C-alpha positions as CSV (number, residue, x, y, z in Angstrom):
1,M,4.3,-20.9,-15.9
2,E,4.9,-18.1,-13.4
3,K,8.6,-16.9,-13.6
4,Y,8.5,-14.7,-10.5
5,D,7.5,-14.8,-6.7
6,L,6.1,-11.2,-6.8
7,T,5.0,-8.6,-9.4
8,V,5.4,-5.0,-8.1
9,A,3.6,-1.9,-9.9
10,Y,5.7,0.9,-8.6
11,R,4.4,4.4,-9.4
12,I,6.7,7.4,-8.9
13,Y,6.4,11.0,-9.3
14,P,9.3,13.7,-9.4
15,K,7.5,16.2,-6.9
16,I,7.1,16.0,-3.2
17,S,3.5,15.6,-2.3
18,C,3.6,15.4,1.4
19,S,6.1,16.6,4.3
20,P,8.7,13.7,4.3
21,A,10.6,13.0,7.5
22,V,13.8,13.2,5.5
23,F,15.0,14.9,2.0
24,S,12.1,17.1,2.5
25,N,13.2,19.4,-0.4
26,D,14.7,16.8,-2.7
27,K,12.2,14.1,-4.3
28,Y,15.1,12.3,-6.2
29,K,17.1,11.7,-2.8
30,L,13.7,10.7,-1.2
31,S,13.1,8.3,-3.8
32,E,16.3,6.6,-3.9
33,F,16.2,6.5,-0.1
34,C,12.9,4.7,-0.2
35,L,13.9,2.7,-3.3
36,K,16.9,1.2,-1.7
37,S,15.1,0.3,1.3
38,F,12.3,-1.7,-0.7
39,K,15.3,-3.4,-2.4
40,D,17.0,-4.3,0.8
41,S,13.7,-5.4,2.3
42,L,13.0,-8.0,-0.7
43,G,15.6,-10.3,0.4
44,D,15.6,-13.3,-1.8
45,L,12.4,-12.9,-3.7
46,K,12.4,-13.0,-7.2
47,V,10.5,-9.8,-8.3
48,K,9.3,-8.2,-11.6
49,M,9.3,-4.7,-11.4
50,I,6.8,-2.4,-13.5
51,I,7.5,1.1,-13.3
52,L,5.2,4.1,-13.6
53,L,7.3,6.8,-14.5
54,D,4.7,9.9,-14.2
55,D,6.5,12.8,-15.8
56,C,9.7,11.7,-14.5
57,P,13.2,13.0,-16.2
58,P,15.7,10.1,-17.3
59,K,17.6,9.9,-14.1
60,Y,14.6,8.1,-12.4
61,E,15.1,5.4,-14.9
62,D,18.6,5.1,-14.1
63,L,17.8,5.0,-10.4
64,F,15.8,1.9,-10.6
65,L,18.5,0.2,-12.9
66,K,21.0,0.8,-10.3
67,Y,19.0,-1.4,-7.8
68,F,17.4,-4.0,-10.1
69,D,18.5,-5.8,-13.1
70,A,17.1,-4.3,-16.5
71,E,15.7,-8.0,-17.4
72,N,13.5,-7.5,-14.5
73,I,12.0,-4.2,-15.2
74,D,9.5,-2.8,-17.5
75,F,9.2,0.9,-17.6
76,I,5.9,2.7,-18.5
77,K,6.4,6.6,-19.2
78,L,3.4,9.0,-18.5
79,N,3.0,12.4,-19.1
80,G,2.2,13.8,-15.7
81,I,-1.3,11.8,-15.5
82,G,-1.4,12.1,-11.8
83,N,-2.4,10.1,-8.9
84,L,-5.9,8.8,-9.7
85,P,-5.0,7.6,-13.4
86,T,-1.8,6.1,-12.1
87,F,-3.5,4.1,-9.6
88,S,-6.2,2.9,-12.1
89,L,-3.5,1.9,-14.4
90,Q,-1.6,-0.2,-11.7
91,I,-4.8,-2.1,-11.3
92,E,-4.9,-2.7,-15.2
93,I,-1.4,-3.8,-15.3
94,L,-1.2,-6.3,-12.5
95,L,-4.4,-7.9,-13.7
96,K,-2.9,-8.3,-17.3
97,Q,0.4,-9.4,-16.3
98,N,1.2,-13.2,-16.1
99,Y,4.5,-12.9,-14.0
100,S,3.1,-14.0,-10.7
101,E,0.0,-14.4,-8.8
102,I,1.1,-12.3,-5.9
103,I,1.3,-8.6,-6.6
104,Y,2.0,-5.4,-5.0
105,F,0.9,-1.9,-5.2
106,A,3.8,0.3,-4.4
107,E,4.0,4.1,-3.9
108,D,7.5,5.9,-4.0
109,D,7.5,7.4,-0.5
110,Y,7.7,4.3,1.9
111,F,10.8,3.2,4.0
112,Y,11.0,-0.4,4.2
113,I,12.7,-2.5,7.0
114,P,15.7,-4.7,5.7
115,N,14.9,-8.5,4.9
116,Q,11.1,-8.2,6.2
117,F,9.0,-8.2,2.9
118,T,9.3,-12.0,2.7
119,E,7.1,-12.2,5.9
120,M,4.0,-10.5,4.2
121,V,4.2,-12.9,1.2
122,E,4.3,-16.0,3.6
123,F,1.8,-14.6,5.8
124,L,-0.6,-14.2,2.4
125,N,0.4,-17.8,1.4
126,D,-0.2,-19.2,4.8
127,N,-3.7,-17.8,5.8
128,L,-6.7,-18.3,3.7
129,D,-8.3,-15.3,5.2
130,A,-5.4,-13.1,4.3
131,D,-7.0,-11.3,1.4
132,F,-4.9,-8.1,1.5
133,V,-1.7,-7.0,3.5
134,T,-0.3,-3.7,4.2
135,P,3.4,-3.4,5.2
136,Y,2.5,-0.2,7.3
137,D,1.3,-0.4,10.9
138,H,-0.5,3.2,10.5
139,L,-0.3,5.7,13.4
140,D,-4.0,6.2,12.8
141,Y,-4.7,2.5,14.0
142,Y,-3.5,3.9,17.6
143,T,-5.1,7.5,17.6
144,K,-8.4,7.6,15.5
145,N,-11.6,6.3,16.8
146,I,-12.7,4.9,13.6
147,H,-9.9,2.1,14.5
148,K,-11.1,1.4,17.7
149,Y,-12.9,-1.8,17.4
150,K,-12.1,-5.6,18.2
151,K,-9.5,-7.2,16.2
152,S,-8.3,-10.3,14.8
153,I,-4.8,-11.3,16.0
154,K,-2.6,-13.8,14.5
155,L,1.1,-14.5,15.4
156,S,3.6,-15.4,12.9
157,K,7.4,-16.0,13.5
158,N,8.3,-13.0,15.7
159,R,5.6,-10.7,14.5
160,Q,2.0,-10.1,15.4
161,W,-0.5,-9.4,12.7
162,K,-4.0,-7.8,13.1
163,T,-7.0,-7.0,11.1
164,V,-7.5,-3.4,10.2
165,S,-10.2,-1.5,8.5
166,S,-8.1,0.6,6.1
167,T,-4.7,1.4,4.7
168,C,-3.4,3.5,2.1
169,L,-2.7,2.4,-1.5
170,T,0.6,0.5,-0.9
171,F,-0.6,-3.1,-0.3
172,L,-0.1,-6.7,-1.2
173,T,-2.8,-9.1,-2.7
174,T,-3.3,-11.6,-5.2
175,K,-4.5,-11.4,-8.8
176,R,-7.6,-13.5,-7.9
177,T,-8.5,-11.1,-5.1
178,L,-7.8,-7.9,-7.3
179,Q,-10.0,-9.4,-10.1
180,E,-13.0,-9.7,-7.6
181,T,-12.5,-6.2,-5.9
182,Q,-11.3,-4.1,-8.8
183,N,-14.4,-2.3,-9.4
184,I,-14.2,-1.0,-5.8
185,F,-10.8,0.2,-6.2
186,L,-11.7,1.7,-9.5
187,T,-14.2,4.2,-7.5
188,Y,-11.0,6.0,-6.4
189,Q,-11.0,7.5,-9.7
190,K,-14.5,8.6,-9.3
191,G,-13.8,10.5,-6.3
192,N,-13.7,7.8,-3.5
193,T,-11.2,8.2,-0.7
194,D,-8.8,5.4,0.2
195,L,-10.6,5.1,3.5
196,G,-13.8,5.0,1.9
197,L,-13.1,2.2,-0.2
198,W,-11.3,0.1,2.3
199,L,-14.2,0.6,4.7
200,S,-16.5,-0.8,1.9
201,L,-14.1,-3.8,1.5
202,T,-13.3,-4.8,5.1
203,K,-16.5,-3.3,6.9
204,C,-14.7,-3.4,10.2
205,S,-15.8,0.1,11.4
206,L,-19.2,0.4,9.7
207,N,-20.9,0.3,13.3
208,P,-23.0,3.1,14.1
209,K,-21.5,3.4,17.5
210,I,-17.9,3.6,16.0
211,L,-18.7,5.9,13.3
212,I,-20.5,8.3,15.7
213,K,-17.3,8.8,17.6
214,S,-15.2,9.3,14.7
215,L,-17.0,11.8,12.8
216,N,-14.7,14.6,11.1
217,L,-14.9,16.3,7.6
218,Y,-12.6,13.6,6.1
219,T,-14.6,10.6,7.7
220,L,-18.0,12.1,6.8
221,K,-16.5,12.7,3.1
222,S,-15.4,9.2,3.0
223,L,-18.5,7.7,4.3
224,F,-20.6,9.5,1.8
225,K,-18.3,8.6,-1.0
226,S,-18.4,5.0,0.2
227,I,-22.2,4.8,0.4
228,S,-22.7,6.5,-2.8
229,L,-20.1,4.6,-4.9
230,T,-19.9,1.1,-3.2
231,K,-23.6,0.6,-1.8
232,D,-23.9,-2.8,-3.1
233,Q,-20.5,-4.1,-1.8
234,I,-21.5,-2.6,1.6
235,L,-24.8,-4.3,1.8
236,H,-24.2,-7.3,-0.1
237,G,-20.7,-7.9,-1.0
238,K,-18.2,-10.3,0.7
239,T,-16.3,-8.9,4.1
240,W,-12.5,-9.0,2.9
241,K,-9.8,-9.0,5.5
242,L,-6.9,-6.4,5.4
243,W,-3.9,-7.5,7.7
244,A,-1.2,-5.2,9.1
245,P,2.1,-6.0,11.0
246,I,3.2,-5.1,14.4
247,P,6.1,-4.2,14.4
248,T,5.7,-2.5,11.2
249,I,7.3,-3.6,7.9
250,A,7.4,-0.2,6.4
251,T,6.3,3.3,7.1
252,H,5.1,5.9,4.9
253,M,7.5,9.0,5.0
254,E,4.9,11.6,6.0
255,K,6.5,12.9,9.1
256,K,3.2,13.1,11.0
257,Y,2.4,9.7,10.3
258,L,5.4,7.4,11.0
259,S,4.6,3.9,12.4
260,P,4.7,4.4,16.2
261,T,6.2,0.9,16.7
262,M,9.9,1.6,15.6
263,D,12.7,4.0,16.5
264,W,12.7,6.0,13.4
265,E,15.0,8.6,14.9
266,K,17.6,5.7,15.1
267,M,16.5,4.1,11.9
268,I,16.2,6.8,9.3
269,L,16.3,10.2,10.6
270,N,20.0,10.4,11.4
271,K,20.8,9.0,7.9
């Protein structure tokens, strides 16, 4: 019998890997800022937290114990293995756990809107064609040609949901879906990009007219990796649907890529 509404594999690293909008020189403060927002967003969901501490000092354990009950946390201590192996470990952990069917891949530098996370879970549960859900209405959806295609739209409560071709590596899904797609996600360890693996799953932008307008060094690399590592999925695999919310439920804290649909100056930059 499932004990939780949601199981989260949350990976955290004590160094800054981007240019965050706040606490740009203090990863611990940034981590707490993001973790508190995550906890505030979860609302009444009963959540199992599995924390991947990658070369983190002991105070990071205390940070999670500040916001979550110890009985709902499992800590996994890692010796600085890095981004690629920790993502693969998330996959392994979430497939093996029996706490819940609904699972979440979490990175440590996302800010969440209070009491909004439950809408992601409800959307996943209520829509058979919701295979994956991202909390992040990415700025790229509005600025990059590779995202300029006809999207499916759904309304749920006061929020609009749209199909998107890709996201980062923070997303919601189910164990069943992850079981069927794990081999695609595991290509990240082999050099695939997050864009490349998502494109092979969603196939939204695999249209020559869109790709020609979208070519840059990163897109070319992603396409090459996607084709070389996931050719069978592209040609013969199922087309999976990834949904994103408007307005956003969370934003990556990279200051150049804050979601465009929120007043971040009011919400976070003045804190």
